[in-house]
C-alpha positions in Angstrom: 79.3 -85.7 37.2 80.4 -88.8 35.2 79.8 -88.7 31.0 76.3 -89.3 29.4 76.3 -92.9 29.9 76.5 -93.2 34.1 74.6 -92.5 36.7 75.2 -89.5 38.7 74.6 -87.5 42.1 73.0 -83.9 41.7 75.8 -81.3 41.8 75.8 -77.7 41.3 71.8 -77.8 40.8 72.3 -80.3 38.0 69.5 -83.2 37.8 70.5 -86.3 38.2 71.8 -88.6 35.0 70.6 -91.7 34.2 72.0 -94.7 31.8 71.7 -94.3 28.0 69.6 -96.4 26.2 72.0 -99.4 24.4 70.3 -98.9 21.6 70.0 -95.2 20.0 68.2 -94.5 16.7 68.9 -91.4 14.2 66.7 -89.8 11.9 68.7 -87.6 9.3 72.0 -89.8 10.2 73.8 -88.9 6.6 73.1 -85.0 7.6 75.4 -82.0 9.3 74.5 -82.7 12.7 73.7 -86.4 12.3 77.2 -87.6 11.2 78.6 -86.1 14.0 76.5 -87.6 16.3 76.6 -91.0 14.9 80.4 -90.7 15.1 80.1 -90.0 18.8 77.5 -92.4 19.7 79.3 -95.5 18.2 82.1 -94.4 20.8 80.1 -94.5 24.2 80.7 -97.7 26.5 77.6 -99.6 26.4 75.8 -98.2 23.3 75.4 -101.6 21.7 74.2 -100.6 18.4 73.1 -97.6 16.5 70.4 -97.7 14.1 70.3 -94.7 11.0 67.8 -93.2 9.0 69.6 -92.1 5.4 67.7 -90.7 2.4 69.9 -91.8 0.1 71.8 -94.9 -1.0 75.3 -93.1 -1.2 74.9 -92.4 2.3 74.6 -95.6 3.8 78.3 -96.9 3.2 79.7 -94.0 5.2 78.3 -94.8 8.1 78.1 -98.5 7.5 82.1 -98.5 7.9 81.9 -96.8 11.1 81.7 -99.6 13.5 79.6 -103.3 13.3 77.0 -101.5 15.7 75.7 -99.3 12.9 73.0 -100.4 11.1 71.7 -98.1 8.2 68.0 -98.2 6.9 67.6 -96.2 3.6 64.3 -94.3 2.8 61.9 -91.2 3.2 61.1 -90.0 6.5 57.3 -89.4 5.1 57.3 -93.4 4.1 55.5 -95.2 6.8 57.0 -98.5 5.7 60.5 -97.4 6.0 59.9 -96.0 9.7 58.6 -99.6 10.4 61.8 -100.9 9.1 63.7 -98.4 11.3 61.9 -99.1 14.8 61.7 -103.3 13.6 63.2 -105.2 16.7 64.7 -102.5 18.5 64.6 -103.0 22.0 65.4 -100.6 24.7 66.0 -97.3 22.8 66.6 -93.4 22.8 65.5 -91.7 19.2 67.6 -88.7 17.9 65.3 -87.3 15.6 67.5 -84.7 13.4 66.1 -85.4 10.0 64.4 -82.2 8.2 64.4 -80.0 5.3 65.9 -76.3 6.1 66.4 -75.1 2.4 63.8 -76.9 0.0 64.5 -77.5 -3.6 60.6 -78.2 -4.4 59.0 -75.4 -2.9 57.8 -74.6 0.7 55.2 -77.4 1.1 58.1 -79.9 1.0 59.1 -78.0 4.5 55.8 -79.2 6.1 55.6 -82.6 4.4 58.9 -83.6 5.9 59.1 -81.5 8.9 55.8 -82.1 10.0 54.6 -85.1 8.5 58.3 -86.9 9.2 57.9 -86.1 12.9 54.7 -87.3 13.3 55.4 -90.8 11.9 58.7 -91.1 14.1 57.4 -90.1 17.1 54.4 -92.5 16.6 56.7 -95.7 16.1 58.8 -94.0 19.2 55.7 -94.2 21.0 54.3 -97.8 19.8 57.8 -99.6 20.9 58.4 -97.6 24.3 61.3 -95.5 23.4 63.1 -94.2 26.7 63.6 -91.0 25.6 62.9 -89.0 22.3 65.2 -86.2 21.5 63.6 -83.3 18.9 66.4 -80.9 17.4 64.4 -78.2 16.3 65.5 -74.7 15.2 66.2 -70.9 16.2 63.6 -70.3 13.8 60.6 -70.8 15.8 61.7 -67.9 17.7 62.2 -65.7 14.9 64.9 -62.6 15.1 65.5 -60.8 18.3 64.0 -57.4 18.9 66.8 -55.6 19.5 71.0 -56.2 19.4 71.1 -56.6 22.8 68.0 -59.0 23.6 68.8 -62.6 23.7 66.6 -65.3 23.6 65.6 -68.0 26.5 63.5 -70.7 27.3 60.7 -68.2 28.4 60.8 -66.0 25.2 57.6 -66.1 23.0 57.6 -68.2 19.8 57.7 -66.1 16.4 58.1 -68.4 13.9 60.2 -66.7 10.9 58.8 -67.9 7.4 57.7 -71.3 6.3 60.8 -73.2 7.7 60.3 -71.6 11.2 56.6 -72.5 11.1 57.0 -75.8 10.2 59.6 -76.5 12.7 57.2 -75.3 15.7 54.3 -77.2 13.8 56.8 -80.5 14.6 57.5 -79.3 18.3 53.9 -79.3 18.8 53.5 -83.0 17.7 56.2 -83.5 20.3 55.2 -81.8 23.3 51.4 -83.2 22.6 53.2 -86.9 23.1 54.6 -85.6 26.4 51.7 -84.1 28.0 49.6 -87.1 26.9 52.0 -89.3 28.9 53.1 -91.4 25.5 56.7 -90.3 25.7 59.6 -88.5 27.7 60.3 -85.9 25.1 62.7 -82.9 24.8 63.2 -80.3 22.5 66.4 -78.6 21.6 66.8 -75.4 19.9 70.4 -75.2 18.1 71.3 -72.0 16.3 73.7 -71.7 13.0 75.7 -74.8 12.8 79.4 -74.7 11.9 81.9 -77.9 12.0 82.8 -81.2 9.9 80.6 -82.7 7.6 79.1 -79.5 6.5 77.1 -79.2 3.4 78.0 -77.5 0.3 76.6 -74.1 1.1 79.0 -73.7 4.0 81.9 -75.0 1.9 80.6 -72.0 -0.4 80.4 -69.7 2.7 84.2 -70.2 3.1 85.1 -69.8 -0.6 83.0 -66.6 -0.5 84.7 -64.9 2.5 88.4 -65.9 1.2 87.5 -63.9 -2.2 86.0 -61.5 -0.2 82.6 -61.7 -1.9 80.6 -62.6 1.1 78.3 -60.0 1.8 78.7 -57.7 5.3 75.2 -56.4 5.9 75.3 -53.3 8.1 76.0 -52.4 10.7 78.0 -56.0 11.1 77.6 -55.5 14.9 74.2 -57.9 14.8 74.9 -60.6 17.1 74.4 -64.4 16.2 74.4 -67.2 18.2 76.1 -70.2 16.8 76.7 -73.9 17.7 79.6 -75.8 16.8 78.6 -79.6 15.7 80.5 -81.2 18.4 79.1 -78.9 21.1 75.6 -79.9 19.7 76.1 -83.3 20.2 77.1 -83.0 23.8 74.0 -81.0 24.3 71.8 -83.8 22.7 73.6 -86.6 25.0 72.8 -84.7 27.7 68.8 -84.2 27.1 68.7 -88.2 26.7 69.8 -88.8 30.0 68.9 -85.9 32.3 66.3 -86.8 34.5 65.2 -83.3 34.7 65.0 -82.7 30.9 62.0 -84.3 29.4 58.7 -82.0 29.0 61.2 -79.1 28.6 63.3 -76.9 25.5 66.6 -76.0 25.9 68.6 -73.6 23.8 71.8 -75.3 23.0 74.7 -73.2 21.5 78.6 -71.8 21.9 79.0 -69.8 25.4 78.2 -66.4 23.8 76.7 -65.1 20.6 79.3 -63.5 18.1 79.0 -60.3 16.0 78.6 -60.7 12.6 81.6 -59.2 11.2 83.7 -61.0 14.0 82.2 -64.4 12.3 83.3 -63.2 9.2 86.7 -62.3 10.2 86.9 -65.7 12.3 86.2 -67.7 9.3 89.5 -65.3 7.4 91.6 -66.1 10.1 90.7 -69.4 10.0 91.5 -70.3 6.3 94.9 -68.2 6.9 95.9 -70.6 9.9 95.4 -73.6 7.5 97.5 -72.4 5.1 95.3 -70.8 2.4 95.9 -66.9 0.8 92.8 -65.0 1.8 92.1 -62.0 0.0 92.8 -58.3 2.0 89.7 -56.8 0.5 87.2 -55.7 2.8 84.2 -57.7 2.9 81.0 -56.2 0.3 79.2 -53.7 2.5 75.5 -54.4 2.0 72.9 -51.7 3.4 70.2 -53.1 5.8 67.5 -51.6 3.6 68.9 -54.3 0.7 68.5 -56.9 3.3 64.7 -55.8 4.5 63.8 -55.7 0.9 65.2 -59.3 0.1 63.4 -60.5 3.4 60.2 -58.7 1.6 60.6 -60.4 -1.4 61.5 -63.7 0.3 57.9 -64.0 2.3 56.2 -63.1 -1.4 58.1 -66.1 -2.8 57.1 -68.3 0.1 53.5 -67.1 0.3 53.3 -68.2 -3.0 55.0 -71.8 -2.2 58.2 -71.0 -4.0 61.7 -70.4 -2.1 65.5 -68.8 -3.0 68.2 -69.9 -0.6 70.1 -66.7 -1.4 67.4 -64.5 -0.8 66.0 -65.9 2.0 69.8 -65.7 3.8 70.3 -62.1 2.9 67.1 -61.4 4.2 68.1 -62.8 7.9 72.0 -61.3 7.7 70.4 -58.0 8.9 69.0 -59.7 12.1 70.2 -60.6 15.5 69.6 -64.1 16.6 71.0 -64.6 19.7 70.5 -67.0 22.7 70.9 -67.7 26.4 72.1 -70.8 27.6 72.0 -70.7 31.1 69.3 -73.6 31.5 71.0 -76.2 29.3 73.9 -75.7 31.8 72.1 -75.6 34.9 70.0 -78.9 33.9 71.2 -80.6 31.5 75.2 -80.2 32.6 75.9 -78.7 29.0 79.1 -76.8 28.7 80.0 -75.7 25.4 83.9 -76.9 24.9 84.8 -75.5 21.5 84.8 -71.8 20.1 84.4 -70.1 17.1 88.4 -70.3 16.1 88.8 -73.6 17.1 86.1 -75.0 15.5 86.3 -73.0 12.3 89.7 -74.4 11.8 88.7 -77.9 12.4 85.8 -77.2 9.8 88.5 -75.7 7.3 90.6 -79.3 7.6 87.7 -80.9 6.9 87.2 -79.5 3.7 90.8 -79.6 2.8 91.4 -83.4 3.7 88.4 -84.2 1.3 89.6 -82.0 -1.6 86.5 -79.5 -1.5 86.8 -76.0 -3.4 88.1 -73.7 -1.1 
């Protein structure tokens, strides 16, 4: 199989690969995944330009310096005038829609305004210009939590959106699905789980720092499993979704090869910190009974019902759950194959922090 820009014949049941569009539009380009994606796109042969939407002015220069083919539009994904500028004169394009809010700062209404309203605007403009492919990055939250520690989600699992974020992402997916069903666009939905990798936000850096100091809670029993995805693996999945002939109209789980137990994730972060020369406390993680996380989930639900949001309470409520997926379909139909595993990816994340002087 050739790389994501070339044509290839079907092998091992994987659909044929079409040529990538010369122009890529990336919404949320200043975000965690967006920055990794743009840096890969500019290195692809045949990719003439990458037009990026970023939310704030400080995100503009860090993308513009990457390559002469990078064009940056700054503004709100909810602003029709901004989206008009983003799509102005683009020619033949693929759209990677990654913009979204995970942890709102202005209440849960923000989740629906950005995740749903922004998706509607972007897909409308993509339809008007006749985009070749629309890759929509969703979330594991549309499926909720697994019913048991041994279960894994696949593409046929029933949707059970978790809290307001999951509901907003599912509504956004339905907009994408309708566009495909009407014949407007060749759309693909991706379901990534918990990210890790370079260009991480402050919350991930704080996660590392709390593990280093022994203050991150391990919710009992610790054997609950979480699928995770290294950002480089997710980039590969998105690029495969752009060019796979079998992908339109489908959704795919994009994660690392296997889920990890929560206690193994914490232990691997400790190992990665030590491997990069940092002193790590020998204290065991703080043990939190499952009942405490269940209480946090109930409080979280009550707060969100009132339109309010607490990131700390929300995260604690989720830590009790298994959220694990099966990536077999992405392997078969996209030719996706994750190449980075947890320890290597966490080391890369720690190095990213150290190179930028971020507090660990």
